[in-house]
C-alpha positions in Angstrom: 93.3 181.5 98.3 96.0 182.0 95.5 98.1 185.1 95.8 97.6 187.8 93.2 100.5 188.1 90.9 102.1 191.5 90.4 102.7 190.6 86.7 101.0 193.1 84.5 100.1 195.6 87.2 101.6 199.0 87.9 104.5 198.5 90.4 106.7 201.2 91.9 110.4 200.8 91.3 111.9 198.8 94.1 115.1 200.8 93.7 113.2 204.1 93.6 113.8 205.0 97.3 117.6 204.4 96.9 117.7 206.7 93.9 115.7 209.6 95.3 117.6 209.5 98.6 121.0 209.3 97.0 121.6 205.8 98.2 122.1 204.2 94.8 125.8 204.0 93.9 126.8 204.5 90.3 130.2 203.8 88.8 131.9 206.9 90.2 130.3 206.7 93.6 132.5 203.9 95.0 135.2 205.0 97.4 138.5 203.3 98.3 141.6 204.0 100.3 144.3 205.8 98.3 141.9 206.4 95.4 143.6 208.4 92.6 141.9 210.3 89.8 142.5 210.2 86.1 141.7 212.9 83.6 141.9 212.5 79.8 143.9 214.6 77.5 142.4 214.8 74.0 143.6 216.0 70.6 142.8 219.5 69.3 143.2 218.7 65.6 141.1 216.5 63.4 143.9 214.6 61.5 147.6 214.3 61.6 150.2 213.1 64.0 151.8 214.2 67.3 155.3 215.7 66.9 156.0 216.1 70.6 154.3 216.4 74.0 155.7 218.6 76.8 154.5 217.1 80.0 157.1 218.6 82.4 154.8 221.2 83.9 152.0 218.7 84.4 154.3 216.1 86.0 155.5 218.7 88.5 152.0 220.0 89.3 150.7 219.3 92.8 149.3 215.9 93.5 150.3 214.4 90.1 151.3 210.7 90.2 151.8 210.0 86.5 151.3 211.4 83.0 150.7 208.7 80.4 151.1 209.6 76.7 152.3 207.9 73.4 155.8 208.7 74.6 155.1 207.1 78.0 152.4 204.6 77.2 150.3 202.1 79.0 150.3 198.9 77.0 146.9 198.2 75.5 145.7 195.9 72.6 143.2 196.9 69.9 140.0 194.9 70.3 139.6 192.0 67.9 135.8 192.6 67.8 135.3 196.4 67.4 131.6 196.3 66.6 130.1 199.5 67.8 133.5 200.8 69.1 136.9 202.0 67.8 139.3 199.7 66.1 142.6 201.0 67.7 144.0 201.3 71.2 145.0 204.7 72.6 148.6 205.8 73.4 150.1 203.1 71.2 151.1 205.5 68.4 151.2 209.2 67.6 148.5 209.1 64.9 145.6 211.6 65.3 142.5 210.1 63.8 139.9 212.7 64.8 139.3 215.8 66.9 138.9 214.8 70.5 140.6 211.4 70.6 142.5 210.3 73.7 146.2 211.3 73.6 147.0 211.2 77.3 145.9 210.3 80.8 147.0 212.4 83.8 146.6 210.7 87.2 146.6 212.7 90.4 145.4 212.5 94.0 142.3 214.5 93.3 140.1 215.2 90.2 140.8 218.9 90.4 144.6 218.3 90.5 144.4 215.9 87.5 142.3 218.3 85.5 144.6 221.3 86.2 147.6 219.3 85.3 146.0 218.1 82.1 145.6 221.7 81.0 149.4 222.2 81.3 150.3 219.5 78.8 151.5 221.1 75.6 151.2 219.1 72.3 152.8 219.9 69.0 151.2 218.4 65.9 151.9 217.8 62.2 148.3 218.5 61.0 146.6 217.3 57.9 143.1 218.3 56.6 140.5 215.9 57.9 137.8 214.3 55.8 134.9 215.6 57.8 132.3 216.7 55.2 129.6 214.1 55.0 128.2 215.2 51.6 131.7 215.5 50.1 132.2 211.8 50.8 129.3 210.5 48.8 131.3 209.7 45.7 133.6 207.4 47.7 130.9 205.8 49.8 131.0 202.0 50.0 128.5 199.2 50.7 128.9 197.9 54.2 129.0 194.2 55.1 125.8 192.5 56.1 124.2 193.4 59.5 122.6 190.7 61.5 122.6 188.5 58.5 120.9 191.1 56.3 122.7 192.4 53.2 123.0 196.2 52.9 121.4 196.1 49.5 118.3 193.9 48.8 115.8 193.7 45.9 112.5 191.8 46.0 110.9 192.1 42.5 107.7 190.7 41.1 108.0 188.1 38.3 108.8 189.8 35.0 110.0 193.1 36.6 113.7 193.7 35.8 114.4 196.5 38.3 112.9 198.7 41.0 113.2 201.7 38.7 111.1 199.9 36.1 108.5 199.2 38.7 108.4 202.8 39.8 108.1 203.9 36.1 105.1 201.6 35.6 103.3 202.9 38.7 100.2 205.1 38.3 101.4 207.5 41.0 104.8 208.1 42.4 106.3 210.3 45.2 110.0 210.9 45.9 111.7 212.7 48.7 115.1 213.3 50.2 115.4 213.2 54.0 118.3 213.9 56.3 119.2 214.2 60.0 122.5 215.2 61.6 124.7 213.3 64.1 122.9 212.8 67.4 124.5 212.1 70.8 123.2 210.0 73.6 123.8 212.5 76.5 122.9 210.1 79.3 122.7 211.9 82.6 125.6 209.9 84.0 128.8 210.4 82.1 131.0 207.4 81.5 133.3 206.5 84.4 135.6 203.7 85.4 137.0 202.9 88.9 139.6 200.1 88.8 140.9 198.3 91.9 143.6 195.6 91.7 144.2 193.0 94.4 146.2 189.8 94.2 146.4 189.9 90.4 142.6 190.4 90.0 140.9 193.6 89.0 137.5 194.8 90.0 136.0 197.4 87.8 133.1 199.7 88.9 131.5 201.2 85.8 128.2 202.1 84.3 127.6 199.4 81.6 124.7 197.9 79.8 126.5 194.5 79.8 128.7 193.5 82.8 129.7 190.2 81.2 130.7 191.8 77.9 132.4 194.7 79.6 134.5 192.3 81.6 135.5 190.4 78.5 136.3 193.6 76.6 138.5 194.9 79.3 140.3 191.6 79.5 140.9 191.8 75.7 142.0 195.4 75.8 144.5 194.9 78.6 145.6 191.3 78.0 144.5 190.2 81.4 143.0 186.7 82.0 139.2 187.1 81.7 138.8 185.1 84.9 140.6 187.9 86.7 138.3 190.7 85.6 135.2 191.4 87.7 132.7 194.2 86.8 130.3 195.7 89.2 127.6 198.0 87.9 124.4 198.0 90.0 123.1 201.2 88.7 123.5 203.0 85.3 122.5 206.6 84.8 121.2 206.1 81.3 122.9 204.4 78.4 120.7 204.4 75.2 123.2 202.1 73.5 126.3 204.1 74.3 127.2 201.9 77.3 126.5 198.7 75.5 130.1 198.6 74.3 133.4 199.3 76.0 135.2 202.6 75.2 139.0 202.9 75.6 138.8 205.1 78.6 137.9 202.0 80.7 140.9 199.7 79.9 143.2 202.8 80.0 142.1 203.4 83.6 142.5 199.7 84.4 146.0 199.7 83.1 146.9 202.9 85.0 145.6 201.4 88.2 147.8 198.3 87.7 150.9 200.4 86.8 150.5 202.7 89.9 149.5 199.9 92.3 146.5 201.8 93.6 142.9 202.4 92.7 142.2 204.9 89.9 139.0 206.5 88.9 138.4 208.3 85.6 135.2 210.3 84.9 134.6 211.8 81.5 133.6 215.4 81.1 130.4 216.2 79.2 132.4 217.4 76.2 134.6 214.2 76.2 131.5 212.0 76.1 130.8 213.5 72.6 134.1 212.2 71.2 135.7 209.6 73.4 132.4 207.6 73.2 130.1 207.2 70.2 127.1 208.8 68.5 124.3 208.2 66.0 125.4 208.5 62.4 124.3 211.4 60.3 122.0 210.0 57.6 120.8 211.1 54.2 118.0 209.1 52.6 115.9 209.0 49.4 112.5 207.3 49.4 110.5 206.7 46.2 107.0 205.1 46.4 105.0 203.9 43.5 101.3 203.1 44.0 98.0 202.7 42.2 95.5 205.5 42.3 93.5 203.8 45.0 96.6 203.6 47.3 98.0 200.1 46.8 101.8 200.2 46.8 103.5 198.8 43.7 107.1 199.8 44.4 109.1 200.9 47.4 112.7 202.2 46.9 114.6 203.4 50.0 118.4 204.2 49.8 120.6 205.8 52.4 124.0 207.2 53.0 125.2 206.9 56.6 128.3 208.3 58.2 130.9 206.0 59.8 134.4 206.6 61.0 137.8 205.6 59.6 138.3 204.4 63.2 135.5 201.8 63.1 132.1 201.9 64.7 128.7 200.9 63.7 126.8 203.2 61.2 123.0 203.4 61.0 121.1 201.1 58.6 117.7 202.7 58.2 116.3 201.2 55.0 117.0 197.6 55.9 115.3 197.9 59.3 112.2 199.9 58.3 111.1 199.9 54.6 112.4 196.3 54.4 109.7 195.1 56.8 106.9 197.7 57.2 104.5 197.5 54.2 103.4 195.0 51.6 104.7 195.7 48.1 105.4 193.4 45.2 108.6 195.4 44.4 111.0 196.4 47.1 114.5 197.8 47.1 116.5 198.8 50.2 120.1 200.0 50.0 122.8 201.6 52.1 126.2 203.1 51.6 128.6 204.4 54.3 130.8 207.4 54.2 134.0 207.0 56.2 135.1 210.3 57.9 137.8 211.4 60.2 135.4 211.8 63.1 134.7 209.8 66.3 133.0 206.5 65.8 129.3 206.0 65.4 127.7 203.4 67.6 124.4 202.0 68.8 121.8 204.6 69.8 118.3 204.0 70.8 116.5 202.2 67.9 119.6 202.2 65.7 118.5 202.3 62.1 114.8 202.3 62.8 115.1 205.8 64.3 116.4 207.4 61.1 114.7 205.0 58.6 111.2 205.6 60.1 111.5 209.3 59.6 112.0 208.9 55.9 109.5 206.1 55.1 106.8 207.5 57.4 107.1 211.0 56.0 107.0 209.6 52.4 103.9 207.6 53.3 102.2 210.8 54.5 103.2 212.6 51.3 101.7 209.7 49.3 98.5 209.9 51.3 98.2 213.6 50.6 98.9 213.1 46.9 96.2 210.4 46.7 93.7 212.2 49.1 93.6 209.1 51.2 93.6 209.1 55.0 97.1 208.2 56.3 95.7 205.3 58.4 93.7 204.0 55.5 96.7 204.1 53.2 98.6 202.0 55.8 95.8 199.5 56.1 95.6 199.1 52.3 99.3 198.1 52.4 99.2 196.1 55.7 101.8 193.3 55.7 100.6 190.0 57.1 103.9 188.3 56.2 107.5 189.7 56.2 107.8 191.3 52.7 109.7 189.2 50.3 109.0 186.0 52.3 106.2 183.8 53.3 107.0 184.1 57.0 104.1 185.4 59.2 104.8 187.4 62.3 104.7 185.5 65.6 102.1 188.0 66.7 101.0 191.2 65.0 98.2 193.5 66.1 99.3 196.8 64.5 95.8 197.2 63.0 94.4 197.3 66.5 97.0 200.0 67.4 95.8 202.2 64.6 92.1 201.7 65.7 92.6 202.2 69.4 95.0 205.2 68.9 92.7 206.9 66.4 89.7 206.7 68.7 91.6 207.8 71.8 93.3 210.7 70.0 90.3 211.9 68.1 91.8 211.4 64.7 88.4 211.6 63.0 88.4 215.4 63.8 91.5 215.9 61.7 91.1 218.3 58.8 93.3 217.0 56.0 93.7 220.4 54.4 96.9 222.1 55.6 96.6 225.5 57.4 92.9 225.1 57.9 92.8 224.8 61.7 93.8 227.4 64.2 93.5 227.8 68.0 90.9 230.0 69.6 92.7 233.3 69.0 94.0 232.4 65.6 97.6 232.9 66.5 98.6 229.2 66.3 98.2 226.9 63.3 97.1 223.4 64.5 97.9 220.1 62.8 97.7 216.4 63.4 100.0 213.7 62.2 100.5 210.0 62.7 103.1 207.3 61.9 103.9 203.6 62.5 106.4 202.2 64.9 108.2 198.9 64.4 111.2 197.3 66.1 112.6 193.7 66.1 111.6 191.4 69.0 115.1 190.3 70.2 115.9 187.7 72.8 119.4 186.7 73.7 120.6 183.6 75.4 120.2 184.3 79.1 121.0 182.5 82.4 119.1 183.2 85.7 119.5 181.8 89.2 116.6 181.4 91.6 117.6 180.7 95.2 115.0 179.8 97.9 116.3 180.9 101.3 115.5 179.8 104.9 114.3 183.3 105.8 111.4 182.9 103.4 112.8 185.1 100.7 113.8 184.2 97.2 116.9 185.7 95.4 116.6 186.1 91.6 119.8 187.0 89.9 121.3 187.5 86.4 124.2 189.6 85.1 122.0 192.0 83.3 121.9 195.8 83.9 119.3 198.4 84.8 120.0 201.7 83.1 116.8 203.3 84.3 114.7 200.8 82.4 113.3 199.1 85.5 115.1 195.7 85.4 115.5 195.6 89.3 111.7 195.6 89.5 111.1 193.4 86.5 113.2 190.6 88.1 111.3 190.9 91.3 107.9 190.8 89.5 108.9 187.8 87.5 110.2 186.0 90.5 107.1 186.7 92.5 104.9 185.6 89.6 106.9 182.3 89.0 107.1 181.4 92.7 103.6 182.6 93.8 105.0 184.7 96.6 104.5 188.4 97.5 106.8 190.9 95.7 108.4 192.1 98.9 109.8 188.6 99.5 111.9 188.6 96.3 115.5 189.9 96.4 116.6 190.7 92.8 120.3 191.1 92.0 122.0 192.3 88.8 124.8 194.4 87.5 127.6 192.0 88.4 129.6 190.0 85.9 130.0 187.2 88.6 126.2 186.5 88.4 124.8 184.0 85.8 125.7 185.0 82.3 123.5 187.5 80.6 124.2 189.2 77.3 123.1 192.6 78.6 120.4 195.2 78.5 120.1 196.5 74.9 118.3 195.7 71.7 115.0 195.8 73.7 115.8 192.2 74.6 116.4 192.2 78.3 113.0 191.4 79.6 112.2 189.0 76.8 115.4 187.1 77.8 115.0 187.0 81.6 111.3 186.3 81.7 111.5 182.7 80.4 114.8 182.3 82.3 113.2 183.2 85.6 110.4 180.7 85.0 112.7 177.9 84.1 115.0 178.5 87.1 112.0 178.8 89.5 110.6 175.5 88.2 114.0 173.8 88.8 114.4 175.4 92.2 111.0 174.3 93.4 111.7 170.8 92.1 114.9 170.8 94.1 112.9 171.9 97.1 110.4 169.1 96.6 113.2 166.5 96.4 114.7 167.9 99.7 111.2 167.6 101.3 110.9 164.0 100.3 114.5 162.9 101.1 115.5 164.8 104.3 114.6 162.9 107.4 113.8 166.1 109.3 111.2 167.1 106.7 107.5 166.6 107.6 107.1 165.2 104.1 109.9 162.7 104.4 109.1 159.3 102.8 105.9 160.5 101.1 105.3 159.5 97.4 106.5 162.2 95.0 103.0 162.5 93.5 101.6 163.4 96.9 103.7 166.5 97.4 103.5 169.6 95.3 104.7 173.2 95.3 102.3 176.1 95.2 102.3 179.8 96.2 105.5 179.6 98.2 104.7 176.4 100.1 104.9 172.7 99.8 101.5 171.0 100.1 100.8 167.3 100.8 99.4 164.9 103.4 97.1 167.6 104.8 100.1 169.9 105.5 101.0 173.3 103.9 104.5 174.5 104.9 106.2 177.5 103.5 109.5 176.9 101.9 111.4 179.1 104.4 110.0 177.0 107.3 110.8 173.7 105.5 114.4 174.9 104.9 114.7 175.9 108.6 113.3 172.6 109.8 115.8 170.6 107.6 118.7 172.8 108.6 119.2 173.8 104.9 120.3 177.4 104.2 118.9 177.4 100.7 118.1 175.5 97.6 118.8 177.0 94.2 118.8 176.4 90.5 120.4 178.1 87.5 118.8 177.7 84.1 119.9 179.0 80.7 117.6 179.7 77.8 118.5 180.0 74.1 117.8 183.0 71.9 114.1 183.2 71.1 111.9 182.0 68.2 112.6 180.2 65.0 113.5 182.8 62.3 113.0 180.2 59.6 109.3 180.0 60.4 108.4 183.4 61.8 109.3 187.1 61.8 109.5 188.7 65.2 108.7 192.4 65.7 106.9 194.7 68.0 104.6 197.4 66.6 103.0 200.7 67.5 101.1 203.7 66.2 101.9 207.4 67.1 99.4 210.3 66.9 100.5 213.8 67.4 99.1 217.3 67.6 101.4 220.3 67.0 100.9 224.0 67.1 103.0 226.4 65.0 102.9 230.1 65.6 101.6 231.9 62.6 104.2 234.8 62.8 107.3 233.3 64.5 107.2 229.8 63.1 107.7 228.3 66.6 106.5 224.7 66.8 105.0 223.4 70.0 103.6 220.0 70.7 100.2 219.9 72.4 99.2 216.3 72.5 100.7 212.8 71.8 99.1 209.4 71.9 101.0 206.1 71.3 99.5 202.6 71.2 101.9 199.7 71.5 101.7 196.0 70.5 104.5 194.3 72.4 103.1 191.1 73.9 102.3 191.0 77.5 103.5 193.9 79.7 105.3 192.9 82.9 105.2 196.3 84.8 102.6 198.7 83.4 104.0 201.7 85.2 107.6 201.2 84.0 106.4 200.3 80.5 104.5 203.6 80.2 107.6 205.4 81.2 109.7 203.6 78.7 107.4 204.4 75.8 107.1 208.0 76.9 110.9 208.3 77.1 111.1 206.9 73.6 108.6 209.4 72.3 110.6 212.2 73.9 113.7 210.9 72.1 111.7 211.3 68.9 110.6 214.8 69.9 114.3 215.7 70.3 115.1 214.2 66.9 112.3 216.1 65.3 112.7 219.5 66.8 116.0 220.1 68.6 118.9 217.7 68.3 121.9 217.8 66.1 125.7 217.8 66.5 127.4 220.4 64.3 130.6 219.2 62.7 133.1 221.8 61.5 134.0 220.5 58.0 137.4 222.2 58.0 138.5 220.8 61.4 136.3 217.8 62.2 135.5 219.5 65.6 132.1 218.9 67.2 131.2 222.6 67.7 128.3 222.1 70.2 129.7 219.3 72.4 127.9 220.5 75.6 124.4 220.7 77.1 124.2 224.5 76.5 124.3 224.2 72.7 123.3 220.6 72.0 119.6 221.1 72.6 117.6 218.3 74.3 113.8 218.2 75.1 113.0 219.6 78.6 109.7 219.8 80.4 108.2 222.7 78.4 108.9 220.9 75.2 107.0 217.7 76.1 103.1 217.5 76.2 101.1 214.9 78.1 101.8 211.6 76.4 99.0 209.1 76.4 100.4 205.6 76.3 98.3 202.5 75.7 99.0 198.8 75.2 97.1 196.2 73.3 98.2 193.1 75.1 98.4 189.8 73.2 100.7 187.1 74.5 103.4 186.2 72.0 104.1 182.7 73.2 105.6 181.8 69.8 108.4 184.2 70.7 108.9 183.0 74.3 106.9 181.1 76.9 106.2 184.2 78.9 104.6 185.9 76.0 106.6 189.2 76.4 108.5 191.3 73.9 110.8 194.3 74.5 109.7 197.9 74.3 112.6 200.1 75.3 113.3 201.4 71.8 109.9 201.0 70.1 108.6 204.4 71.3 111.4 206.2 69.5 110.6 204.7 66.1 108.4 206.9 64.0 107.7 209.5 66.6 109.7 212.1 64.8 107.8 211.4 61.6 104.5 211.9 63.4 105.7 215.3 64.5 106.9 216.2 61.0 103.6 215.0 59.5 101.6 217.1 62.0 103.8 220.2 61.2 102.9 219.8 57.5 99.2 219.4 58.4 99.4 222.6 60.4 101.5 224.7 58.0 101.6 223.1 54.6 105.4 223.0 54.8 107.1 219.7 54.4 110.4 219.7 56.3 112.7 216.9 55.0 115.8 217.9 57.0 115.8 217.5 60.7 115.6 219.1 63.2 112.4 221.1 62.3 113.5 224.6 63.5 111.5 227.7 63.2 113.7 229.1 60.5 112.5 226.3 58.2 108.9 227.2 58.9 109.0 231.0 58.3 
């Protein structure tokens, strides 16, 4: 009887016990003899230069081994490819580019000794006023270069239409709105850390990273070390959300310090340092104008944005090009972006970069258009449903967004919604109750990936790839995919990841990890079982020796032929073979010349706003997802719920406050940077409409890690309007904006 595959079922995390018992080791948990501790010294002005640094007291402080500064530097090289990171190397000059940049590293025997000594360093500056006001920079904003092949400014106009503004002017109905959101920070539970150990000219780096291979290559480039001599180990990552997809300068600085001192060094960032030493999401200001007929058919979509970037590099948000460019059918479409360079830390990838901010604007504007036309918001979206990528003739590889709307509306009870604002209250009349909905969309990405499958004499199978698990469940996904491909029980699969020495893998970001490893596991499993069959036929000690190839086949963990069924572990033991293995590499997925590749979803939200205090509270949330086949139903639900919670934070709580005069992040801590906690989050009903997308990859799966974030803030904002009649365009939606 064939074994039941775990693919598509609800599987507990195989690394769960390690995590809840404290057995999982993160970057800062590895211990070594003579391990020293680093502590960063950061600037306290927003622009200028260092005149002098007095390190005498620090150098003579107990336990201190070294104090590195621009006047006693470690040699580093600015990265050639600074996408998503800074474009300069620390300690190589005395220039101050932003408040909180690295200007020194104190290394001592203990963390406490290094921290105390760092506080004794005295720095004198020649300060200059920083450019830290986002709005003041609009006149000097520039158009950024293309992103992933897409220009920052694009127009798709119907024949005979000379401009998007002409199309809007000719529309029967128009709505226009300005939308904004502040800088957001990742605030993963695990702060960034690096432990560097040198031996015989090679360095092993223990660090939380979303891409061990890329992290190793980046460290080699920063330090000038031969890439073959850099080994990164990162079995567990305590959250990343894009912030650990790139390499920040604290890592190569630690590697260089360990080499200079001839002993292991570990540096762990403080929470405040993670706000400035590593990146953040851009602040974004957007304008959306929609033109439509009176029956709700879009005739023009215009979406422009300003995004903050840094004079020190980084990657700004690109909202219009990732949302309005692809969401709805319209004969006339314009998307545009400009960036404002500021003297602030660099922006970088953050969960659903671009889609997060862009969806708030376009989905709020669509709600406003629905209200203006007195059309149900779902009906408005269906009247403008795109079956091909707007501006092209390319159909999606698989799209079932209409089913998401239908399933979600029924499960949520959307038919009970009263479209008239302020018309529904709770039982005692104290809380105004509203419903809102929105659309989610995110690219289906798949990077070139290599996977090794090794069949072992003890009857287990090792499945390995140099990807990462940042809480997203990849340890379990590898095991599920291996069990499914080989037809063996889950408990017989031994996954391995988080090591740059494993088969090459681009990393875990862009919602691309599962979509890459799934076909890779299948291909490697097929090659490994073919190698096993050849062994069975060729080895004289094999019971299948000498049989015709067509008479022996692999199935469910065994070789079958000639009336015999022998498990692969038994066969390997009989032939004296420790293991057979195969490594296969797959290309990036899909043909973009023929198809568009996205995942889709629909959010439904109920919110309550106190009539007197203006306090908003979420009471229900339903999300329905179209993302191909689901590998692990339990982890997938958690991923979508986590994404929705990101959107709740975006909608109601989060925002970094930048002091315009100093460039300082005023709330760089978890006391004043507000994040959603348990009382802020209602029960989240997550559902999937499963349709295999085999055009995208043979396994039929697409990524989901970022999809739940897209549009969830807009659903909250739309529900708030339905409850109160107030349309909040500037996030977060705090009670003062509702009074």
